[in-house]
N, C-alpha and C positions, 0 to 999 in steps of 0.2 A: 504494500500500500504506500502511496505517497504521503508526504507530510500533511497535505490538505485533508486527505481522507482520515488520517490519524487524529487530527484536531477535531474534525466533524464528529467522529465516533465518540470521542471523549465528551464533547459538548452535548450530544444526544443523551448520553448516560446521565450527565449532571442535570439536564433539564427534566428527565423522567424522575430522578431521585427527588428533585425539588417539588415536583407535582405529586409525589407518592404513587407513581404509576410504573408500569413496565410496558413491554410491547404487546399489545392486545390484538387478538383476532376479533372479527365482528360478531362471532357466535361460538358456542361450544360445539363439540363434535362427539357423537356416539357411534361406536363401531361394534360389530360382532366379533367375538373371540375366534370365530372360524378362521380368520386370516392368520392366526397364530398356531392353530392346532390341526387344521384340515390338510390332509395329504394332497387332495386335489388342488387346494389353494397354493400349497408349497410348490407343486410341479408347475403350476401356471406361472408363478413368479420366477422360477428358474428359467423358463423360456423367455419371459418378458424382460427380465432385468439382468440375468447372469449369462445367458447364452446368445441372445439375439441383439445385444447392444455392446458397444465397446466398453470396457471397464478397467479400472485401476487395480493392479495386483501387488504393487510394492514400489520400492524406490531403487533407482539405478545405483545409489551409493551403498546399497546393501551388498552389491558385488562390485567393489571399486577397482579391482585389478584384473588384468587379462588372465583368463582361466578361472576366475572366481565363478562359483555357481551356487544356486539354491534349488532344491527340489521341493515343490510346494504341493501339498494335498489340497486341491482346489475343489470347487463345487462340482456336483454331478459325478463324483468319483474320478475326475480328470487329474492326473498327476502331471505337473508342469516342471520343466527343467529350464531355469533361467540362467543364461550363461553370458559372460563378457568374452567375445571372440578375439582372435588375434589382431583384429583391426580396431579393437577397443569399442566395439559396438555391442549393445545389449540385444540379445536374441532370446526368443521364448519358443521352446520345443515341447512336444509331447514327450514325457519321460517314459518312452516305450520303444523297445528294440523293434526294428522292422521285420525281424525274423519270426519271433513267436510272441511278441508283446511283453516280454519281461521288462521290469523297471531296470534302468541302467544304474540308478543310485536310489537309496532308500528315501522315502518321503520324509520331508522336514529335515533332511541333512543339508549340509553346506560345506564348502571347502574350496580348494583350487586344484583344477585338473586341466591338462592339455588334451587328454584322451578319456573317453567314456567307454568302458568295455562292459558288455553285457555279462552278468554273472552266470548265465545259463550256457551259452555256447561261444562266448568271447567275440561276438561281432563288435567291432570297435569303431567309434565315431570321433571326429575332431570337434573343436569348439564351433565350427561352422555347420555342424550337423551332417557332414559328409561321411558316408561309410568308407573307411580307409583300410579295413582289414576284417577278414572272416575266415576261419580255418577251413581249408579244403574247398573254398568257394568255387574255384574254377571247375572242379570235377563234380561237386555236388549240386551246384546251381548254375550249370553252364548255359542255361537258356535265360538267365536273368542278368540285368545290367546293374552294377554297383551304383552307377550314377543316378539310377531311379530309386534307390533304396536308402536315401538319406533320411534323417529324422523328420517327422512331420513338424513343420514350423508354422506357428501362428503369426499373423500379421500384427506387428507391435510398433509402438512409437514411444519415445521418451519425451515428455513435455514438462518443463520446469522440474526435472529430476524424477518425475513420476512415470512409472512404466504402465502403459495402457496396452491392452490387446483386444482382438476380436476373435471369438471362437469360430465364427463363420470364416472358413478359409478363403471365401470369395469376397470378403469385405475388408476394407481398409479402416484404420483408425483415422478419423478426420483430424486435420491439424488445428482446427478451431474447437476442439472438444472442451478445452478449458477457457472460461471467460477471461477477458483481459484483466479484470479486477482480481480474479483468483491468481493469475500469473503474477500480477503486481504484488499480491500478498506474499506469495512464496519467494519472490525476489527480496522483499523486505526481510524475510526470515533467513535469507541466504541458504535456502533449503538444499540446493545442489552441492554446497560445500560442507554440509553437516557430516559428521562421522558417526558410525554406529558404535555405541559404547557396549551395549549388551542387549540381548533379546531373550524372551521366554515365550513358550507356547503351551497351551492347555485347552481342555474342552469343558464347556459349560452346558448344562442340560437346560437350555432355554432357546426359544426362537430368536434368530438374529435381530429381528425388529425390536423385541423387548429390550435387548441390550443396547441397541443403537439409540433408542428413545431416551435412555438415562443420560446419554451424552449431550443431548441438545435441549435440556430444560433445567432450570434452577429451582423449581418449586420444591424439590425433595431435599435440597441442601441442608436446611435447618433441622431435618429429622433424620434422614438416612446417613448424613455425614456430620452429625452434630459435634463430634469431637475432632474431626479431621479438616473438613472444608469450612464448615459454618462459621467458626471464629474469625475467619479471614475475609469473608465475602459479604456482599450487601444483600443477603437474603434472596428473595425471589425477584431479582432485578437482572434483566439481560436485554440485549438487542441482537437482531440478526438480519441478514439480507442475503438475497440469492440472485443469481443471474442465469437461471435455467437449469435443466436436468434435475438431479437430486443433490446438487452441490450448494453449500451455504457457508457463510462465515458468521459465527456467533461471538459476541463479546460478553464475558462474565466478569463484571467489575468487582474489584477487591476494595477493602476499606481505604487503602492509599489513594484511590480515585478521588476521594473527597478532599485530599490535600491540594488538588488542582485549583480549588476555589481560592487558595491563598498564594498560588504560584503564578509567575508569568507563563504565558503559553510556550515560551521558548524552553521551559523545563518540563513540559508535559511529555511523558513517555508511556504510551499505552501498554507496552509489554511489562512495565513495572507496576502498572495500576490495574491490570486485568489479566485474566486468562483468555486466550483466543482459541476458539474451536474452528477448525476447517473440516467440514464433512464432504467427502468425495464419493460420488455415486458408485455403487449403491451402499457400500458397507465399510467404509474406511474413514477413520477420524485422525486428525492431528490435534493434539492437546499442546498448546504453546504456553510455556511458562517463561519466567525471566531469563533463565540460563540453560534451558533445554527444551526439546520437543519430543513428545511421545507419539509415535505412530502406533495406532491401534487398528488392527485388521480383524473384522468379524466375518468369518468364512462359514456359511451354513453347510452343515454336514447332513442334516435332516430337518424336518419341521420342528423338532424339539432338541436339537443339538447344534452348537456353534463352536468352532475352534477359534480361539483368540490368539493372535500373535501380537505381542508387545515389543516394540523396538524403541530404545532410548537413543535419541540423536543429540549430539553435543558439538560444540565448536572444537577445532583442533587444539591440542595442548599448547601451553605457552612454550613448551620445548619443541613443538612441531609434531604434526601427525597425531598418532594415538599412543604415544609414550607418556601416559598420564603421570603427573607428579602425585605424591602421596596425598596432598591436599585435594587435588582434582579427583583422584580415585575415590576418596571419602565422600566428596560432594555428589559425584555421579552415582555411587552405590546407594547413598541415602535417597536420592531422587528416584532411582530405579525401583527401590523397594517401597517408597511412599506411594508412588503412582499405582503400583500393584495393590497395596493395601486399600486405597480408595476405590479402585475398580472392583475389588472383591466385595466391598460393601454393596455395590450395585449388583454384582453378579449373583451373590447369595439371594438377594431379593428377587432377581430375575428368575432363578430356579424355582423359588416358591410361587411366583406368579404363574410360570408355565405349568407347574403341578396343579395349581388351582384351576387354571383354564382347562386342563385335561380332565379334571374332575367334573366340570360341567355345572356346578351349582350356580355359578354366575356366568352368564353368556354374553355380557357386554363390557366394554371399557369406555370411559368418558375422558375427554380432554377439555380442560378449562380454557377460557379465553386467553389467560396468561401463558398457556402452553401452546402458543401460536405456532412455533416451529414444528411441533408434532402434528398439528392440524394440517399445516402446509405439506409436510412430508407425506402424510397418508393421501392427501389429494393428488399429489404428484405421482405417488406410487400407483394409485388407481388409474391415473391417466396413462401410465406406461403400458397398461394392458391393451390400449387401443391406439393404433396408428392415426386414427382420426382425431385423437385427443393428445396432441404432442405436449411434452413437458414444457411448462411455461412458468415464468416468475410471477408471483402475485404482487398486487399493490402493497407497498409497505405501509404498515399501520403503527403509529406511535401513540 
């Protein structure tokens, strides 16, 4: 974001605080719990959101060096192999040998390789996905051409450091998939230069939408996070805006925001006065704090299970690169564990919500006017099921 946007966002928060308001929707919303527990609904959203549209899967700086790779257990049982090739380009392949479909590397593994050899029959591929070796290939597969047996590659594109792909092999990722204001925001964060400090992965027994919802509203802070977040934030006060798709930027002001009233604008710094949330379609969040960024991926495994990937992103060490000083190590470790503690407060609630929904005693959920980002999300989510109703940004309501 540019300086003008930064000042505007701070002024909007201060105005709402003075009026005792937050960002409201014009009405409440009531939804059936079917969208969280129905297998039919789950399959429909897989097609509409996760298979037939380009989507973000991670960051290029998760694989910073040539030969670096990640194997990702993605939606619909697809295993992805994300690799930085010899030309320093990020590429996304199916993690499946062309011989008999064996995985080349274990799901959720990472490392650095110049060759990927199948553990079943040793068919071997380079970082460009080319089949470069197979035992007794000439005699056993004499009527096949190695050139036609490279890894299946998905069309992908890196934009502002974010890796997008399209699962439809005949479709490209558009170069305008991110709004200019989102790109400006990631430039402000220097996202492409951030380094991965540490990551963790685990599975939560709840629908991905339940978990995402907790990340884009502040109504629960004073209760669910009464000992962790609540003492530092301004209660149920937030603003958000969007520029299409299911992407948004949310500002969650902290108590230092009120200091702006006594400071010249030249000293206003939104990153010190608020947490910033960037939500990337359909299920990825960036939690921006003063000295780190947490990337949170919510990958639906089934209607009632979601795998969470947490990645802590930090600036390079004062010593250069990721050779952290003891002081930096202590700070990063504290932040890494604190974010997880706060997330688990939400995730535990999410699992109980999912269990109750499955029980069926209550078959509706309600969103209040001050949960306006949730109302918007579900409206856009519903629109995604129909090409005749394209995703569109709503009028902003303050």
